[in-house]
N, C-alpha and C positions, 0 to 999 in steps of 0.2 A: 504493499499500497505506502504511495506516495503522500510526503508531508508537505503543506505548505498548499497555497494557490494555484492553480493552473496557469499553466500559461496562455497570454491573451494572444490569440492567433493575429488577432488587428494591431496588436503594439508589435509584435513578430516583420509582418509586413511592412507595416509604419518605419519600424528600422530599417529592414532591407531596400526601402524605399531612399529611405534619407540618407542612406550608405551611397547607393548608387549614386543617388544624383548628387553629393559632395565631391565622391570619387570622379564622375564627369568633369565638374567644374573645376577642382581645384588639383585634381590625379593624387598620386601618391605622398606627395612634400605636402599636402593640405591639408591630408587625410586622419582626421583626428577623432578619437573617441566621444570626447566633447561635444565637438562640432554635430556628429551624427545625433547624439542623443538632442543636443540641442532644437535639432533641423525635424525631429520624427515628435518631439513635443513629449520625451521622457526623462525622468532623473539618469544621468551618469551609472548609478548603484545597475539598473536595468540592462546596461547593456553588460556591464561586467559579470552579473549572475549568469548571463546567457553564453557569455563569448571573455577567456582569458586574453587575448589579442585582437589589434584592429588587425593582424592578420588574417585570425580565424574570423573576424565578422565582413571581413571583405569578401573572403571565400565564400563563406555562407551566402552572402546579400548577392554576389555573382550565380551560385549555384540556382538560387531561389527566383532569379528576378529577370537573368539573361536568357534571352529566348537560346533552343539548341539548335543546331543544323543537325537533321537526322537524317537516316537513311527511310528513304522512300521507294515503293514501287506501284508502280499507278497503271504498272504494265506497257506503257511506251515511252522511250524516250523523252519527247514532249514534251508527256505528263511530269515527267521525273524532272527532269529540268526544270520546267516551270515554279513546280514545286521549292525546288531548292534553290532558285532564283527568287521565291516569295518567302521564303525563309532569311536570306541575305537580307533581301529590303527589310524586313522585318526588325530584324539585329539593327542595322545603320539608319532606319527612317524613325522606328519605332521611338518609345518615349525613353530607352536608357541608350540612346544611340553614343552620347557621347562618353557614356559608361565603358560601351564598347567599343569605341575608338581609342578611348585612352588605354583600355586592356591591353588592344592592339599593339600599342606600343610601348608600354613602361611594364608588363608582363614579367619578363625575364628579369628586370631589374627589383624586382618584389620578394623578398622571402617569402618561401612558402605559395606562394601564390605561382610562382614559375610552373612549379612541376606541378601545378592543378591544374595550369591553362595549356601546358602542353600536351596534357592526357585530353584535355576536352578538344584542342587541336586537331590531332591526332587521330581521334574519334572521328573527327569532322568531316576530314580529309578522306579517309577509308569510305564513310560512307557516300561522300559524295564521287570517289573513284568509282565505288560499286556501280552508279548510277550509270555513266558512262561505258562502264565493263559488259552491262547487262544489253546497253543499246547495241554494241558490237557485237553481242552474243546473238541478239535475234533479229540481225541483219539488217536493223536501222541505220550504222553508220559503216563503211569502211573497216575492216580488221585495220587495218593502216592509222587510222586517225590517232591522233598523240592527245590521250587522254588527258595530261596537263596543261596541254594548250587548249581544249576545249574550255576545261573547270576554269583556267585564268580568266578566258573570256566572259563568261556567263557569271563567276562571282565577281568578277574585277567591273563586268560592266555593270552589275546590279548594285556593288559597294559603290562606285563611283557617282551611279546616278542620284543613290540616295545622298550621297556627301556632298553634289554639287546642287541639290535643287535648291534652289531658294527658299532663304527662311519663311517666307509669305504659301508658300506653295506645298511645305514638309507635313502639314495636318494634311492636306490633301492625299498627299502620297501615300501617308502612315494609313491614311483609310481604308486603300483599296491598292495595297501592294501586288494583288495579282494578276491586275490590267499591265500594269508598268511590266511585272513578269514574262507575260504571255509577248508582249510586243516585242521584248529582249528574246526568247527563245525561238519567237517567227522571224523576226530578222536575220539569229545568226543557222538555223538550220535552214533556211532559204539561201545560204551562203555558202553550205558545208556539202 
Protein backbone atom coordinates (compact mmCIF):
# COMPACT_ATOMS: atom_id res chain seq x y z
CA UNK A 1 0.00 0.00 0.00
CA UNK A 2 1.40 3.38 -0.93
CA UNK A 3 1.58 6.19 1.57
CA UNK A 4 0.88 9.84 1.00
CA UNK A 5 -1.20 11.58 -1.57
CA UNK A 6 -1.35 10.08 -5.07
CA UNK A 7 0.43 12.05 -7.76
CA UNK A 8 -1.76 14.38 -9.74
CA UNK A 9 -1.40 13.63 -13.48
CA UNK A 10 -2.37 17.23 -14.30
CA UNK A 11 0.56 18.51 -12.24
CA UNK A 12 2.89 16.05 -14.01
CA UNK A 13 1.63 17.29 -17.41
CA UNK A 14 2.07 20.94 -16.42
CA UNK A 15 5.60 20.26 -15.22
CA UNK A 16 6.50 18.34 -18.40
CA UNK A 17 5.08 21.13 -20.56
CA UNK A 18 6.91 23.80 -18.56
CA UNK A 19 10.16 21.83 -18.83
CA UNK A 20 9.83 21.50 -22.61
CA UNK A 21 8.90 25.16 -23.01
CA UNK A 22 11.85 26.30 -20.89
CA UNK A 23 14.27 24.00 -22.70
CA UNK A 24 12.97 25.30 -26.03
CA UNK A 25 13.29 28.93 -24.92
CA UNK A 26 16.55 28.84 -22.98
CA UNK A 27 18.35 25.63 -23.90
CA UNK A 28 20.28 23.52 -21.45
CA UNK A 29 22.31 26.49 -20.15
CA UNK A 30 19.10 28.21 -19.02
CA UNK A 31 17.30 25.08 -17.80
CA UNK A 32 16.73 25.23 -14.03
CA UNK A 33 14.40 23.36 -11.67
CA UNK A 34 13.30 26.64 -10.06
CA UNK A 35 12.26 28.12 -13.38
CA UNK A 36 10.39 24.97 -14.40
CA UNK A 37 8.53 24.99 -11.08
CA UNK A 38 7.59 28.65 -11.50
CA UNK A 39 6.36 28.10 -15.07
CA UNK A 40 4.35 25.05 -14.01
CA UNK A 41 2.85 26.89 -11.04
CA UNK A 42 4.14 24.37 -8.49
CA UNK A 43 6.61 24.46 -5.65
CA UNK A 44 10.19 23.44 -6.29
CA UNK A 45 9.72 20.67 -3.70
CA UNK A 46 7.13 19.06 -6.02
CA UNK A 47 9.79 18.71 -8.67
CA UNK A 48 12.36 17.24 -6.30
CA UNK A 49 9.81 14.73 -5.00
CA UNK A 50 9.46 13.45 -8.56
CA UNK A 51 12.96 13.95 -10.02
CA UNK A 52 16.34 14.05 -8.35
CA UNK A 53 18.01 16.09 -11.10
CA UNK A 54 17.24 18.39 -13.96
CA UNK A 55 18.58 15.73 -16.35
CA UNK A 56 15.99 13.24 -15.07
CA UNK A 57 13.22 15.85 -15.33
CA UNK A 58 14.13 16.78 -18.91
CA UNK A 59 14.47 13.12 -19.93
CA UNK A 60 10.97 12.34 -18.63
CA UNK A 61 9.51 15.50 -20.17
CA UNK A 62 11.02 14.64 -23.55
CA UNK A 63 9.81 11.05 -23.33
CA UNK A 64 6.28 12.12 -22.43
CA UNK A 65 5.92 15.23 -24.57
CA UNK A 66 7.96 14.79 -27.70
CA UNK A 67 6.08 13.14 -30.56
CA UNK A 68 7.99 10.05 -31.61
CA UNK A 69 8.67 9.03 -35.16
CA UNK A 70 7.50 5.44 -35.38
CA UNK A 71 7.40 2.62 -37.86
CA UNK A 72 4.22 2.55 -39.90
CA UNK A 73 2.97 0.11 -42.49
CA UNK A 74 -0.08 1.36 -44.34
CA UNK A 75 0.50 -1.18 -47.10
CA UNK A 76 1.89 1.31 -49.60
CA UNK A 77 5.10 3.27 -49.85
CA UNK A 78 3.12 6.44 -50.52
CA UNK A 79 1.01 6.00 -47.40
CA UNK A 80 4.03 5.14 -45.26
CA UNK A 81 6.03 8.14 -46.47
CA UNK A 82 3.07 10.47 -45.94
CA UNK A 83 2.77 9.18 -42.37
CA UNK A 84 6.52 9.59 -41.81
CA UNK A 85 6.49 13.16 -43.18
CA UNK A 86 3.41 13.93 -41.06
CA UNK A 87 5.22 12.72 -37.94
CA UNK A 88 8.24 14.91 -38.74
CA UNK A 89 6.00 17.92 -39.35
CA UNK A 90 4.21 17.22 -36.06
CA UNK A 91 7.55 17.31 -34.24
CA UNK A 92 8.90 20.49 -35.84
CA UNK A 93 5.68 22.45 -36.42
CA UNK A 94 3.89 21.41 -33.23
CA UNK A 95 3.79 23.01 -29.81
CA UNK A 96 7.15 21.64 -28.70
CA UNK A 97 9.01 22.42 -31.91
CA UNK A 98 11.55 24.67 -30.15
CA UNK A 99 12.38 21.92 -27.66
CA UNK A 100 12.76 19.39 -30.49
CA UNK A 101 15.12 21.69 -32.36
CA UNK A 102 17.14 22.42 -29.22
CA UNK A 103 17.36 18.70 -28.56
CA UNK A 104 18.70 18.11 -32.05
CA UNK A 105 21.36 20.77 -31.48
CA UNK A 106 22.27 20.19 -27.83
CA UNK A 107 21.55 16.55 -26.94
CA UNK A 108 25.11 15.35 -27.34
CA UNK A 109 26.36 17.87 -24.78
CA UNK A 110 23.82 17.18 -22.02
CA UNK A 111 24.86 14.50 -19.50
CA UNK A 112 22.30 11.70 -19.31
CA UNK A 113 20.26 13.08 -22.20
CA UNK A 114 22.77 12.20 -24.91
CA UNK A 115 22.38 8.45 -24.42
CA UNK A 116 18.59 8.65 -24.19
CA UNK A 117 18.33 10.80 -27.32
CA UNK A 118 20.76 8.61 -29.24
CA UNK A 119 18.66 5.54 -28.44
CA UNK A 120 15.46 7.26 -29.61
CA UNK A 121 17.17 8.57 -32.75
CA UNK A 122 18.54 5.12 -33.69
CA UNK A 123 15.07 3.56 -33.31
CA UNK A 124 13.56 6.29 -35.47
CA UNK A 125 16.18 5.83 -38.18
CA UNK A 126 15.59 2.07 -38.23
CA UNK A 127 11.82 2.62 -38.48
CA UNK A 128 12.23 5.06 -41.36
CA UNK A 129 14.66 2.76 -43.18
CA UNK A 130 12.14 -0.08 -42.78
CA UNK A 131 9.53 1.99 -44.62
CA UNK A 132 11.74 2.42 -47.68
CA UNK A 133 12.98 -1.17 -47.63
CA UNK A 134 9.39 -2.45 -47.62
CA UNK A 135 8.66 -0.19 -50.60
CA UNK A 136 11.61 -1.70 -52.45
CA UNK A 137 10.54 -5.25 -51.49
CA UNK A 138 6.99 -4.58 -52.78
CA UNK A 139 8.42 -3.32 -56.08
CA UNK A 140 7.23 0.25 -55.52
CA UNK A 141 10.80 1.51 -55.87
CA UNK A 142 13.74 0.18 -57.88
CA UNK A 143 16.16 -2.01 -55.95
CA UNK A 144 18.89 0.55 -56.67
CA UNK A 145 17.09 3.27 -54.70
CA UNK A 146 19.29 4.95 -52.11
CA UNK A 147 17.42 4.48 -48.83
CA UNK A 148 19.46 7.23 -47.18
CA UNK A 149 18.96 9.77 -49.96
CA UNK A 150 15.22 9.14 -50.14
CA UNK A 151 14.83 9.51 -46.37
CA UNK A 152 17.04 12.61 -46.26
CA UNK A 153 14.78 14.16 -48.89
CA UNK A 154 11.49 13.31 -47.13
CA UNK A 155 12.62 14.06 -43.60
CA UNK A 156 14.71 17.07 -44.55
CA UNK A 157 11.94 18.48 -46.71
CA UNK A 158 9.37 18.12 -43.93
CA UNK A 159 11.69 19.54 -41.30
CA UNK A 160 12.76 22.51 -43.43
CA UNK A 161 9.17 23.29 -44.36
CA UNK A 162 8.23 23.38 -40.68
CA UNK A 163 11.23 25.51 -39.74
CA UNK A 164 10.82 28.02 -42.58
CA UNK A 165 7.06 28.50 -42.33
CA UNK A 166 6.43 32.11 -41.30
CA UNK A 167 5.25 32.50 -37.69
CA UNK A 168 1.81 33.74 -38.75
CA UNK A 169 1.23 30.52 -40.75
CA UNK A 170 2.65 27.98 -38.27
CA UNK A 171 -0.67 27.36 -36.50
CA UNK A 172 -2.34 26.47 -39.82
CA UNK A 173 0.51 24.10 -40.69
CA UNK A 174 0.42 22.46 -37.25
CA UNK A 175 -3.35 21.99 -37.58
CA UNK A 176 -3.05 20.16 -40.92
CA UNK A 177 0.38 18.54 -41.25
CA UNK A 178 -1.09 15.69 -43.29
CA UNK A 179 -1.86 17.91 -46.28
CA UNK A 180 1.68 19.26 -46.49
CA UNK A 181 3.11 15.76 -45.97
CA UNK A 182 1.02 14.46 -48.88
CA UNK A 183 2.16 17.32 -51.12
CA UNK A 184 5.80 16.62 -50.29
CA UNK A 185 5.53 12.87 -50.91
CA UNK A 186 3.50 13.36 -54.12
CA UNK A 187 6.21 15.69 -55.42
CA UNK A 188 9.02 13.33 -54.44
CA UNK A 189 7.47 10.16 -55.84
CA UNK A 190 6.57 11.89 -59.11
CA UNK A 191 10.30 12.58 -59.54
CA UNK A 192 11.65 9.12 -58.65
